[in-house]
DOVO-621617 format. One record per residue: residue number from 0; residue in one letter; x, y, z of N, C-alpha, C, CB in turn. Coordinates in nm, 2 decimals. Last residue first. Glycine has a CB too. Layout:
// DOVO-621617
LUMVEX;resi;resn;n_X;n_Y;n_Z;ca_X;ca_Y;ca_Z;c_X;c_Y;c_Z;cb_X;cb_Y;cb_Z
LUMVEX;NUM;A;X;Y;Z;X;Y;Z;X;Y;Z;X;Y;Z;
...
//
This chain:
// DOVO-621617
LUMVEX;resi;resn;n_X;n_Y;n_Z;ca_X;ca_Y;ca_Z;c_X;c_Y;c_Z;cb_X;cb_Y;cb_Z
LUMVEX;136;I;11.79;7.24;12.13;11.91;7.18;12.19;11.88;7.06;12.27;11.99;7.28;12.28;
LUMVEX;135;L;11.54;7.30;12.05;11.65;7.32;11.95;11.78;7.26;12.00;11.67;7.47;11.93;
LUMVEX;134;D;11.26;7.10;12.12;11.37;7.18;12.16;11.47;7.19;12.05;11.44;7.11;12.28;
LUMVEX;133;K;10.93;7.13;11.98;11.05;7.05;12.00;11.17;7.15;12.04;11.09;6.97;11.88;
LUMVEX;132;E;10.73;7.32;12.00;10.69;7.18;11.99;10.81;7.08;12.02;10.63;7.15;11.86;
LUMVEX;131;R;10.73;7.59;12.22;10.80;7.51;12.12;10.75;7.37;12.12;10.96;7.51;12.14;
LUMVEX;130;Q;10.65;7.91;12.31;10.59;7.77;12.31;10.66;7.70;12.19;10.44;7.77;12.29;
LUMVEX;129;V;10.75;8.17;12.51;10.78;8.09;12.39;10.72;7.95;12.41;10.94;8.08;12.37;
LUMVEX;128;L;10.73;8.52;12.59;10.69;8.38;12.62;10.71;8.30;12.49;10.54;8.37;12.67;
LUMVEX;127;E;10.95;8.78;12.69;10.88;8.70;12.58;10.84;8.56;12.64;10.98;8.68;12.46;
LUMVEX;126;T;10.99;9.10;12.81;10.98;8.96;12.84;10.90;8.89;12.73;10.91;8.94;12.98;
LUMVEX;125;L;11.19;9.36;12.89;11.11;9.31;12.78;11.11;9.16;12.80;11.16;9.35;12.64;
LUMVEX;124;V;11.17;9.51;13.20;11.24;9.41;13.13;11.15;9.36;13.02;11.29;9.29;13.22;
LUMVEX;123;D;11.04;9.68;13.38;11.11;9.74;13.26;11.20;9.64;13.19;11.19;9.86;13.30;
LUMVEX;122;N;10.91;9.51;13.55;11.02;9.59;13.60;11.11;9.64;13.48;11.11;9.50;13.69;
LUMVEX;121;T;10.68;9.43;13.39;10.79;9.33;13.43;10.92;9.41;13.47;10.81;9.23;13.32;
LUMVEX;120;S;10.51;9.62;13.29;10.46;9.52;13.39;10.56;9.42;13.45;10.35;9.44;13.32;
LUMVEX;119;E;10.66;9.76;13.11;10.62;9.83;13.23;10.55;9.74;13.34;10.52;9.94;13.19;
LUMVEX;118;P;10.69;9.58;12.90;10.80;9.60;12.99;10.76;9.67;13.12;10.91;9.67;12.93;
LUMVEX;117;A;10.44;9.36;12.81;10.48;9.50;12.82;10.58;9.52;12.93;10.35;9.59;12.84;
LUMVEX;116;L;10.53;9.05;12.66;10.47;9.12;12.76;10.52;9.26;12.76;10.49;9.05;12.90;
LUMVEX;115;F;10.50;8.88;12.35;10.57;8.97;12.44;10.48;9.03;12.54;10.65;9.07;12.36;
LUMVEX;114;A;10.51;8.55;12.22;10.43;8.66;12.26;10.51;8.75;12.36;10.29;8.62;12.32;
LUMVEX;113;I;10.53;8.28;11.98;10.59;8.37;12.08;10.48;8.48;12.11;10.71;8.44;12.02;
LUMVEX;112;L;10.59;7.95;11.88;10.49;8.05;11.90;10.54;8.14;12.00;10.35;7.99;11.93;
LUMVEX;111;A;10.86;7.84;11.66;10.80;7.86;11.79;10.68;7.95;11.78;10.90;7.92;11.89;
LUMVEX;110;G;11.01;7.79;11.43;10.89;7.73;11.45;10.81;7.75;11.58;10.90;7.58;11.43;
LUMVEX;109;A;11.24;7.96;11.45;11.26;7.81;11.46;11.12;7.74;11.49;11.35;7.78;11.57;
LUMVEX;108;G;11.08;8.26;11.57;11.19;8.18;11.51;11.18;8.04;11.54;11.32;8.24;11.56;
LUMVEX;107;G;10.72;8.28;11.56;10.85;8.33;11.59;10.96;8.24;11.53;10.87;8.34;11.74;
LUMVEX;106;P;10.37;8.35;11.52;10.49;8.28;11.47;10.62;8.35;11.51;10.49;8.26;11.32;
LUMVEX;105;R;10.20;8.42;11.83;10.23;8.45;11.69;10.35;8.37;11.65;10.24;8.60;11.66;
LUMVEX;104;G;9.95;8.41;12.09;10.08;8.36;12.03;10.08;8.39;11.88;10.10;8.22;12.06;
LUMVEX;103;K;9.78;8.71;12.18;9.79;8.57;12.16;9.92;8.54;12.09;9.67;8.52;12.07;
LUMVEX;102;E;9.83;8.98;12.24;9.72;8.91;12.31;9.71;8.76;12.29;9.59;8.98;12.26;
LUMVEX;101;D;10.13;9.13;12.30;10.07;9.04;12.21;9.96;8.97;12.29;10.17;8.93;12.15;
LUMVEX;100;R;10.19;9.29;12.51;10.21;9.35;12.38;10.14;9.26;12.28;10.36;9.36;12.35;
LUMVEX;99;L;10.00;9.32;12.81;10.05;9.24;12.71;10.08;9.32;12.58;9.95;9.13;12.67;
LUMVEX;98;K;10.03;9.37;13.16;9.99;9.43;13.03;10.07;9.35;12.92;10.04;9.58;13.02;
LUMVEX;97;I;9.89;9.18;13.42;10.01;9.21;13.34;9.96;9.26;13.20;10.09;9.07;13.32;
LUMVEX;96;G;9.67;9.12;13.58;9.71;9.26;13.57;9.83;9.28;13.49;9.72;9.31;13.70;
LUMVEX;95;N;9.57;8.86;13.58;9.65;8.90;13.69;9.71;9.04;13.68;9.76;8.80;13.72;
LUMVEX;94;Q;9.47;8.84;13.33;9.38;8.83;13.44;9.44;8.88;13.57;9.32;8.69;13.46;
LUMVEX;93;K;9.71;8.82;13.19;9.63;8.94;13.17;9.53;8.95;13.28;9.55;8.93;13.04;
LUMVEX;92;L;9.80;8.57;13.27;9.88;8.69;13.30;9.79;8.82;13.29;10.00;8.70;13.21;
LUMVEX;91;K;9.60;8.41;13.16;9.62;8.41;13.30;9.70;8.54;13.34;9.69;8.28;13.35;
LUMVEX;90;K;9.64;8.46;12.88;9.51;8.48;12.94;9.53;8.50;13.10;9.41;8.37;12.91;
LUMVEX;89;L;9.91;8.36;12.85;9.87;8.51;12.83;9.74;8.54;12.89;9.87;8.53;12.68;
LUMVEX;88;A;9.87;8.09;12.90;9.96;8.17;12.99;9.93;8.32;12.97;10.10;8.14;12.96;
LUMVEX;87;E;9.70;8.02;12.69;9.65;8.01;12.83;9.74;8.09;12.92;9.66;7.86;12.87;
LUMVEX;86;D;9.87;8.07;12.48;9.75;8.15;12.49;9.69;8.14;12.63;9.65;8.10;12.39;
LUMVEX;85;I;10.09;7.88;12.53;10.11;8.02;12.53;9.98;8.10;12.55;10.18;8.07;12.40;
LUMVEX;84;H;10.15;7.62;12.70;10.04;7.67;12.63;10.04;7.82;12.63;9.90;7.61;12.68;
LUMVEX;83;R;10.41;7.59;12.82;10.35;7.48;12.75;10.24;7.53;12.65;10.29;7.38;12.84;
LUMVEX;82;V;10.69;7.82;12.79;10.56;7.79;12.84;10.50;7.67;12.76;10.46;7.91;12.84;
LUMVEX;81;R;11.00;7.97;12.86;10.92;7.86;12.79;10.79;7.84;12.87;11.01;7.73;12.78;
LUMVEX;80;Y;11.09;8.31;12.83;11.06;8.20;12.91;10.97;8.10;12.84;10.99;8.24;13.04;
LUMVEX;79;A;11.34;8.54;12.74;11.23;8.46;12.70;11.21;8.33;12.79;11.25;8.42;12.55;
LUMVEX;78;I;11.44;8.88;12.76;11.45;8.74;12.81;11.33;8.66;12.78;11.48;8.74;12.97;
LUMVEX;77;H;11.59;9.12;12.54;11.48;9.06;12.61;11.52;8.92;12.67;11.36;9.03;12.52;
LUMVEX;76;H;11.83;9.26;12.48;11.70;9.31;12.43;11.58;9.25;12.51;11.68;9.27;12.28;
LUMVEX;75;M;12.15;9.37;12.54;12.04;9.28;12.58;11.91;9.34;12.54;12.04;9.25;12.73;
LUMVEX;74;G;12.29;9.54;12.26;12.30;9.48;12.39;12.17;9.40;12.42;12.31;9.59;12.50;
LUMVEX;73;E;12.35;9.85;12.10;12.35;9.71;12.10;12.35;9.66;12.24;12.47;9.65;12.02;
LUMVEX;72;G;12.13;10.14;12.17;12.25;10.07;12.14;12.24;9.92;12.14;12.37;10.11;12.23;
LUMVEX;71;K;11.89;10.27;12.21;11.96;10.21;12.33;12.10;10.16;12.30;11.88;10.11;12.40;
LUMVEX;70;Q;11.80;10.37;11.96;11.77;10.44;12.09;11.86;10.40;12.21;11.62;10.40;12.13;
LUMVEX;69;A;11.90;10.21;11.77;11.92;10.35;11.75;11.89;10.43;11.89;11.82;10.41;11.65;
LUMVEX;68;I;11.82;9.96;11.86;11.96;9.99;11.86;11.98;10.14;11.85;12.03;9.92;11.74;
LUMVEX;67;F;11.54;9.99;11.83;11.59;9.96;11.96;11.74;10.00;11.96;11.58;9.81;12.00;
LUMVEX;66;K;11.52;10.02;11.55;11.48;10.13;11.63;11.54;10.12;11.78;11.33;10.14;11.64;
LUMVEX;65;A;11.61;9.77;11.47;11.69;9.89;11.43;11.65;10.01;11.52;11.66;9.92;11.28;
LUMVEX;64;I;11.41;9.62;11.59;11.55;9.60;11.64;11.63;9.72;11.60;11.61;9.47;11.59;
LUMVEX;63;S;11.19;9.69;11.44;11.19;9.72;11.58;11.33;9.71;11.64;11.09;9.63;11.66;
LUMVEX;62;S;11.27;9.82;11.12;11.25;9.71;11.21;11.26;9.76;11.35;11.34;9.60;11.18;
LUMVEX;61;E;11.35;10.03;10.95;11.22;10.03;11.01;11.19;9.92;11.11;11.12;10.03;10.89;
LUMVEX;60;D;11.60;9.98;10.84;11.59;10.09;10.94;11.45;10.09;11.01;11.62;10.22;10.89;
LUMVEX;59;N;11.64;9.62;10.81;11.62;9.76;10.75;11.60;9.86;10.87;11.49;9.76;10.66;
LUMVEX;58;M;11.71;9.41;10.94;11.73;9.40;10.80;11.71;9.53;10.73;11.63;9.30;10.74;
LUMVEX;57;P;11.88;9.38;11.26;11.78;9.44;11.17;11.82;9.42;11.02;11.77;9.59;11.20;
LUMVEX;56;A;11.94;9.08;11.44;11.99;9.19;11.36;11.89;9.25;11.27;12.11;9.14;11.28;
LUMVEX;55;L;11.97;8.91;11.74;11.87;8.97;11.65;11.93;9.09;11.58;11.75;9.02;11.73;
LUMVEX;54;L;12.07;8.61;11.88;12.12;8.74;11.82;12.01;8.79;11.72;12.25;8.72;11.76;
LUMVEX;53;E;12.01;8.43;12.16;11.95;8.47;12.03;12.00;8.60;11.99;11.79;8.47;12.04;
LUMVEX;52;I;12.12;8.15;12.33;12.15;8.30;12.31;12.09;8.33;12.17;12.31;8.33;12.31;
LUMVEX;51;L;11.94;7.92;12.52;11.99;7.97;12.39;12.02;8.11;12.40;11.88;7.95;12.28;
LUMVEX;50;V;12.03;7.69;12.78;11.97;7.81;12.74;12.03;7.85;12.60;12.00;7.93;12.84;
LUMVEX;49;E;12.17;7.48;12.88;12.03;7.45;12.85;11.95;7.58;12.80;11.95;7.40;12.97;
LUMVEX;48;G;12.47;7.56;12.74;12.40;7.48;12.84;12.26;7.45;12.80;12.40;7.55;12.98;
LUMVEX;47;L;12.40;7.75;12.49;12.49;7.76;12.60;12.43;7.68;12.72;12.53;7.91;12.63;
LUMVEX;46;P;12.34;7.77;12.14;12.32;7.71;12.27;12.43;7.73;12.36;12.29;7.56;12.25;
LUMVEX;45;I;12.23;8.03;11.94;12.36;7.97;11.99;12.33;7.91;12.12;12.47;8.08;12.00;
LUMVEX;44;F;12.06;8.14;11.66;12.05;8.08;11.79;12.18;8.01;11.82;11.93;7.98;11.80;
LUMVEX;43;A;11.99;8.45;11.50;12.07;8.33;11.51;12.06;8.28;11.65;12.22;8.36;11.47;
LUMVEX;42;I;11.78;8.63;11.27;11.81;8.58;11.40;11.91;8.46;11.39;11.68;8.54;11.48;
LUMVEX;41;R;11.69;8.93;11.11;11.76;8.80;11.10;11.80;8.76;11.24;11.89;8.81;11.00;
LUMVEX;40;I;11.39;9.12;11.06;11.51;9.09;11.13;11.57;8.95;11.08;11.48;9.08;11.28;
LUMVEX;39;G;11.13;9.21;10.98;11.25;9.28;10.93;11.38;9.25;11.01;11.23;9.42;10.93;
LUMVEX;38;V;10.90;9.08;11.02;10.94;9.19;11.12;11.07;9.25;11.09;10.94;9.12;11.26;
LUMVEX;37;N;10.88;8.92;10.80;10.76;8.99;10.84;10.79;9.10;10.95;10.66;8.89;10.90;
LUMVEX;36;S;11.12;8.79;10.78;11.10;8.91;10.69;10.98;8.99;10.74;11.08;8.87;10.55;
LUMVEX;35;L;11.33;8.65;10.95;11.19;8.68;10.98;11.15;8.81;10.91;11.17;8.69;11.14;
LUMVEX;34;V;11.56;8.41;10.87;11.52;8.55;10.83;11.37;8.55;10.87;11.54;8.57;10.68;
LUMVEX;33;E;11.80;8.23;11.08;11.67;8.25;11.01;11.64;8.39;10.98;11.55;8.19;11.10;
LUMVEX;32;I;12.01;7.98;11.19;12.00;8.12;11.14;11.87;8.13;11.06;12.12;8.17;11.06;
LUMVEX;31;H;12.13;7.76;11.43;12.02;7.80;11.35;12.02;7.95;11.31;11.88;7.76;11.42;
LUMVEX;30;I;12.35;7.71;11.58;12.28;7.60;11.54;12.16;7.63;11.44;12.23;7.52;11.65;
LUMVEX;29;C;12.68;7.81;11.64;12.55;7.86;11.60;12.48;7.74;11.54;12.56;7.97;11.50;
LUMVEX;28;K;12.88;7.73;11.92;12.84;7.69;11.78;12.70;7.74;11.75;12.85;7.54;11.77;
LUMVEX;27;L;13.16;7.89;12.09;13.03;7.83;12.08;12.99;7.80;11.94;12.93;7.93;12.15;
LUMVEX;26;G;13.41;8.02;12.14;13.41;7.88;12.11;13.27;7.81;12.11;13.49;7.81;12.21;
LUMVEX;25;L;13.46;8.29;12.16;13.40;8.22;12.28;13.39;8.07;12.26;13.27;8.28;12.31;
LUMVEX;24;L;13.57;8.35;11.91;13.63;8.39;12.03;13.59;8.32;12.15;13.61;8.54;12.05;
LUMVEX;23;D;13.41;8.22;11.71;13.56;8.22;11.70;13.62;8.25;11.84;13.60;8.32;11.60;
LUMVEX;22;T;13.14;8.25;11.81;13.19;8.12;11.76;13.34;8.12;11.77;13.15;8.10;11.62;
LUMVEX;21;Y;13.09;8.50;11.92;13.04;8.39;11.99;13.11;8.26;11.95;12.89;8.37;11.98;
LUMVEX;20;I;13.21;8.66;11.72;13.25;8.68;11.86;13.21;8.55;11.94;13.18;8.80;11.93;
LUMVEX;19;K;13.08;8.59;11.49;13.22;8.56;11.51;13.27;8.57;11.65;13.31;8.65;11.42;
LUMVEX;18;L;12.83;8.70;11.53;12.84;8.55;11.54;12.99;8.51;11.56;12.79;8.48;11.41;
LUMVEX;17;S;12.89;8.96;11.48;12.85;8.92;11.62;12.87;8.77;11.64;12.71;8.96;11.65;
LUMVEX;16;Q;12.93;8.96;11.21;13.03;9.00;11.30;13.01;8.96;11.44;13.04;9.16;11.29;
LUMVEX;15;E;12.67;8.87;11.12;12.79;8.79;11.10;12.91;8.83;11.19;12.83;8.81;10.95;
LUMVEX;14;L;12.50;9.07;11.21;12.48;8.94;11.26;12.61;8.86;11.24;12.37;8.87;11.19;
LUMVEX;13;D;12.53;9.39;11.33;12.58;9.30;11.22;12.58;9.16;11.27;12.72;9.35;11.18;
LUMVEX;12;R;12.40;9.50;11.55;12.39;9.57;11.42;12.42;9.47;11.31;12.49;9.69;11.42;
LUMVEX;11;V;12.19;9.32;11.78;12.32;9.35;11.72;12.30;9.42;11.59;12.40;9.21;11.71;
LUMVEX;10;A;12.03;9.24;12.08;12.02;9.32;11.96;12.16;9.35;11.91;11.94;9.45;11.98;
LUMVEX;9;F;11.97;8.93;12.22;12.06;9.05;12.21;12.05;9.11;12.08;12.21;9.00;12.23;
LUMVEX;8;G;11.78;8.73;12.44;11.79;8.80;12.31;11.88;8.92;12.32;11.66;8.84;12.25;
LUMVEX;7;V;11.79;8.42;12.58;11.82;8.56;12.61;11.85;8.63;12.47;11.94;8.58;12.71;
LUMVEX;6;H;11.56;8.15;12.60;11.67;8.22;12.55;11.68;8.36;12.60;11.66;8.22;12.39;
LUMVEX;5;D;11.41;8.00;12.80;11.43;7.95;12.66;11.55;8.02;12.60;11.30;7.98;12.58;
LUMVEX;4;I;11.41;7.91;13.13;11.45;8.02;13.04;11.48;7.95;12.90;11.58;8.09;13.09;
LUMVEX;3;K;11.11;7.71;13.20;11.25;7.74;13.20;11.28;7.86;13.12;11.33;7.62;13.14;
LUMVEX;2;S;10.84;7.72;13.25;10.91;7.60;13.28;11.06;7.62;13.28;10.87;7.50;13.18;
LUMVEX;1;L;10.56;7.90;13.38;10.69;7.91;13.32;10.77;7.78;13.35;10.77;8.04;13.36;
LUMVEX;0;M;10.35;7.78;13.53;10.33;7.84;13.40;10.46;7.84;13.32;10.27;7.98;13.42;
//
């Protein structure tokens, strides 16, 4: 069902400042920045080997990322696994007792379909499934 790690998401207060850490200090290159206004966040993707680093910054105090940062501070937010058919994977996981935050795939960054699993079913790790038609790297 899972084919690889797609990305690791990090919640950050300031996207530009955080990007400078990855680009100027660590020598990596950002390949995609996007606004997801429907959930009030800006995201940036930075490839590292075969895995993406995703930086998530809130656009307003009501976004889930703003609430996450207020509660837990900046840092790791989630891990995302690639799947071929997201709705089939969600159905199978639900049948096996995994609690879902999303019952079916929804639009995510860079044209992907995404869905989140409930952390209480995955050792308190927020887990995302990602279906992409084409790789970013």
